[in-house]
C-alpha positions as CSV (number, residue, x, y, z in Angstrom):
1,M,39.5,10.3,-15.9
2,P,38.9,8.3,-12.7
3,T,35.9,10.6,-11.9
4,I,34.2,9.6,-15.3
5,I,34.7,5.9,-14.6
6,L,33.1,6.3,-11.1
7,V,30.1,8.3,-12.5
8,I,29.6,5.4,-15.3
9,L,29.8,2.8,-12.6
10,G,27.4,4.7,-10.3
11,L,24.8,5.1,-13.2
12,A,25.1,1.5,-14.1
13,F,24.7,0.5,-10.4
14,L,21.5,2.7,-10.0
15,S,20.2,1.5,-13.4
16,Y,20.5,-1.9,-12.0
17,I,18.8,-1.3,-8.8
18,W,15.9,0.7,-10.5
19,S,15.6,-2.3,-13.0
20,R,15.2,-4.7,-10.2
21,I,12.4,-2.3,-8.6
22,F,10.6,-2.3,-12.1
23,E,10.8,-5.9,-12.5
24,K,9.1,-6.7,-9.0
25,A,6.3,-4.2,-9.9
26,G,5.6,-6.1,-12.9
27,Y,7.2,-3.9,-15.6
28,S,10.1,-4.4,-18.1
29,R,13.7,-4.3,-16.7
30,W,14.6,-1.8,-19.5
31,W,12.8,1.0,-17.5
32,G,16.0,1.0,-15.4
33,L,17.8,2.6,-18.1
34,V,15.2,5.4,-18.4
35,M,16.3,6.4,-14.9
36,A,19.6,7.4,-16.2
37,V,18.0,10.0,-18.5
38,P,18.1,13.5,-16.5
39,L,14.4,14.6,-17.1
40,A,13.0,11.1,-17.3
41,N,14.3,10.2,-13.9
42,V,11.9,12.8,-12.4
43,V,8.9,12.1,-14.5
44,A,9.1,8.3,-14.5
45,P,8.4,7.8,-10.7
46,V,5.5,10.1,-10.8
47,I,3.8,8.2,-13.7
48,F,4.7,4.9,-11.9
49,A,3.3,6.2,-8.6
50,F,-0.1,6.8,-10.2
51,A,-0.4,4.0,-12.8
52,D,-2.1,0.7,-12.3
53,W,0.7,-1.7,-11.7
54,P,0.7,-5.0,-13.6
55,V,1.4,-6.8,-10.3
56,H,-1.8,-5.4,-8.9
57,A,-3.9,-6.1,-11.9
58,E,-2.8,-9.8,-12.0
59,L,-3.7,-10.0,-8.2
60,R,-7.1,-8.6,-8.9
61,R,-7.6,-11.2,-11.5
62,L,-6.5,-14.0,-9.5
63,R,-8.9,-13.0,-6.5
64,N,-11.9,-13.0,-8.9
């Protein structure tokens, strides 16, 4: 029983950390919950690594 509680707390903590990272990149914080899904937590970082981040798009708009 205590192991299940630790796993849930660990997933909640990691989801919070990922949500902060996505928020700073300009995406919705809800993407942090996607990182708790087993296959999505492998695919999502690859997508975000090669995607055009909203923060970078806004920076380009401000420079022009």
